[in-house]
C-alpha positions as CSV (number, residue, x, y, z in Angstrom):
1,X,27.4,-2.1,-33.7
2,X,25.1,-0.4,-36.4
3,X,24.6,3.2,-35.8
4,X,20.9,2.7,-35.1
5,X,21.4,0.2,-32.3
6,X,24.0,2.3,-30.4
7,X,21.6,5.6,-30.6
8,X,18.8,3.2,-29.3
9,X,20.6,2.0,-26.4
10,X,21.9,5.9,-25.6
11,X,18.4,6.7,-25.7
12,X,17.3,4.3,-23.2
13,X,20.3,4.9,-21.1
14,X,19.8,8.6,-21.2
15,X,16.1,8.4,-20.1
16,X,16.4,5.9,-17.5
17,X,19.5,7.5,-16.3
18,X,17.9,10.9,-16.2
19,X,14.7,9.7,-14.8
20,X,16.8,8.3,-11.8
21,X,18.7,11.2,-11.1
22,X,15.8,13.2,-11.0
23,X,14.0,10.9,-8.7
24,X,17.0,11.0,-6.2
25,X,17.0,14.6,-6.4
26,X,13.3,14.7,-5.4
27,X,14.0,12.3,-2.4
28,X,16.8,14.8,-1.4
29,X,15.7,18.4,-2.3
30,X,11.9,17.9,-3.1
31,X,8.5,18.2,-1.3
32,X,9.4,16.6,1.9
33,X,13.2,16.3,1.5
34,X,15.2,14.1,3.2
35,X,13.1,14.2,6.6
36,X,10.0,13.5,4.7
37,X,11.6,10.9,2.4
38,X,12.8,9.0,5.9
39,X,9.3,9.4,7.3
40,X,7.8,7.7,4.3
41,X,10.3,5.1,4.7
42,X,9.8,4.2,8.1
43,X,6.3,4.1,7.0
44,X,6.6,1.2,4.7
45,X,8.4,-0.5,7.6
46,X,12.0,0.2,7.0
47,X,14.3,0.9,10.0
48,X,16.8,3.8,10.3
49,X,14.7,6.0,7.9
50,X,17.1,8.8,7.5
51,X,19.9,6.4,6.5
52,X,17.6,4.6,4.1
53,X,16.5,8.1,2.4
54,X,20.1,9.1,2.2
55,X,21.0,5.6,0.5
56,X,18.3,5.8,-1.8
57,X,19.4,9.4,-2.8
58,X,23.1,8.1,-3.6
59,X,21.9,5.2,-5.3
60,X,19.2,6.6,-7.5
61,X,21.7,9.6,-8.4
62,X,25.0,7.3,-8.8
63,X,23.6,4.6,-10.6
64,X,21.8,7.4,-12.9
65,X,24.6,9.3,-13.7
66,X,26.8,6.0,-14.5
67,X,23.9,4.8,-16.5
68,X,23.8,8.2,-18.5
69,X,27.8,8.0,-19.5
70,X,27.5,4.1,-19.8
71,X,30.2,3.2,-17.1
72,X,30.0,-0.3,-15.4
73,X,26.6,-0.6,-17.0
74,X,25.6,-4.0,-15.3
75,X,26.5,-2.6,-11.9
76,X,24.5,0.5,-12.6
77,X,21.7,-1.3,-13.7
78,X,21.8,-3.7,-10.7
79,X,21.5,-0.8,-8.4
80,X,18.5,0.4,-10.4
81,X,16.8,-2.9,-10.2
82,X,17.2,-3.1,-6.5
83,X,15.7,0.2,-5.9
84,X,12.7,-0.8,-8.0
85,X,12.5,-4.0,-6.5
86,X,12.3,-2.4,-3.2
87,X,9.7,0.1,-4.3
88,X,7.7,-2.4,-6.1
89,X,7.6,-4.6,-3.1
90,X,7.2,-2.2,-0.3
91,X,4.9,0.6,-1.9
92,X,3.2,-0.5,-4.9
93,X,2.6,-4.5,-4.8
94,X,-0.4,-4.0,-2.6
95,X,-1.9,-1.6,-5.0
96,X,-2.0,-3.8,-8.1
97,X,-0.5,-3.4,-11.5
98,X,-1.3,0.1,-12.6
99,X,0.5,3.3,-12.2
100,X,-2.6,5.5,-11.8
101,X,-3.7,3.5,-8.7
102,X,0.2,3.9,-7.3
103,X,0.6,0.0,-8.6
104,X,3.8,-1.4,-9.8
105,X,3.8,-0.8,-13.5
106,X,6.3,2.1,-13.5
107,X,8.8,0.3,-11.4
108,X,8.3,-3.1,-13.1
109,X,9.3,-1.3,-16.7
110,X,12.2,0.5,-15.2
111,X,13.6,-2.7,-13.7
112,X,13.1,-4.8,-16.7
113,X,14.4,-1.9,-19.1
114,X,17.7,-2.3,-16.9
115,X,17.9,-5.9,-16.8
116,X,17.7,-5.5,-20.7
117,X,20.3,-2.8,-20.7
118,X,22.6,-5.3,-18.6
119,X,21.9,-8.1,-21.2
120,X,22.7,-6.1,-24.3
121,X,25.1,-3.4,-22.9
122,X,25.3,0.3,-23.2
123,X,26.3,0.4,-26.9
124,X,29.2,1.8,-28.7
125,X,28.4,5.6,-27.4
126,X,29.6,5.0,-23.8
127,X,32.7,4.9,-21.4
128,X,32.6,1.0,-21.3
129,X,32.9,0.8,-24.8
130,X,35.6,3.6,-25.0
131,X,37.5,1.8,-22.1
132,X,36.9,-1.8,-23.8
133,X,34.9,-2.8,-20.8
134,X,32.4,-5.5,-22.1
135,X,30.3,-7.4,-19.6
136,X,27.1,-8.4,-22.0
137,X,24.8,-11.0,-22.7
138,X,24.1,-13.5,-20.0
139,X,26.9,-12.3,-17.9
140,X,25.7,-8.6,-18.0
141,X,21.9,-9.4,-17.4
142,X,22.8,-11.8,-14.6
143,X,24.6,-9.2,-13.0
144,X,21.9,-6.9,-13.4
145,X,19.3,-9.3,-12.4
146,X,21.1,-11.2,-9.6
147,X,23.0,-8.3,-7.9
148,X,19.9,-6.4,-8.1
149,X,17.8,-9.2,-6.3
150,X,20.9,-10.0,-3.7
151,X,21.1,-6.3,-2.7
152,X,17.2,-5.9,-2.3
153,X,17.0,-9.3,-0.1
154,X,20.0,-7.9,2.0
155,X,18.6,-4.6,2.6
156,X,15.0,-6.4,3.6
157,X,16.5,-8.8,5.8
158,X,18.8,-6.2,7.3
159,X,16.0,-3.1,7.6
160,X,12.6,-4.1,6.9
161,X,10.6,-4.6,10.2
162,X,6.8,-4.3,9.0
163,X,4.4,-3.3,11.7
164,X,2.3,-6.4,12.6
165,X,-1.6,-6.1,12.0
166,X,-3.4,-5.3,15.1
167,X,-5.2,-8.8,15.3
168,X,-1.8,-10.1,15.2
169,X,-0.7,-8.0,17.9
170,X,-3.6,-8.7,20.1
171,X,-3.0,-12.6,19.6
172,X,0.6,-12.2,20.4
173,X,-0.2,-10.3,23.8
174,X,-2.6,-12.9,24.5
175,X,-0.4,-15.8,24.1
176,X,2.1,-13.5,26.3
177,X,4.8,-13.1,23.4
178,X,6.5,-10.0,22.8
179,X,5.2,-7.5,20.0
180,X,8.5,-5.7,18.8
């Protein structure tokens, strides 16, 4: 692998990985700490907010660390893709594209960068390269994207229960249905 390509992949891994580590640390120790993060997740319609907060912290810090050292890169990328998909769908989608309006611009860039890293691999400056773990190309990109999507779908199916709109609740009550 040419030196420039190896350094470029290392730079992307470091920036995305450190960003995720800091993001996870902020969910854990910043502002509202775990309790605040749990409340925010519950406000997005996710049940078991404290569990979600801890899973988010562990996923973001763990996947970020794996990305920094370049270990199991497609799986680390899949974890980040999943976190970004959940954030994009639940917290940012309704705000449009631009990050300055709390849109999905930022999470989209991180997710696509991770699919690209899964496809290209971590580069020669990585534990994957030193251990001769090479899952790149369509397989690496497919793992990053496919596992990320499946994990997102599983999390949403298991834990996402958005509140119903007041009009829908009133209609359900009028028809005698439960409004759980």
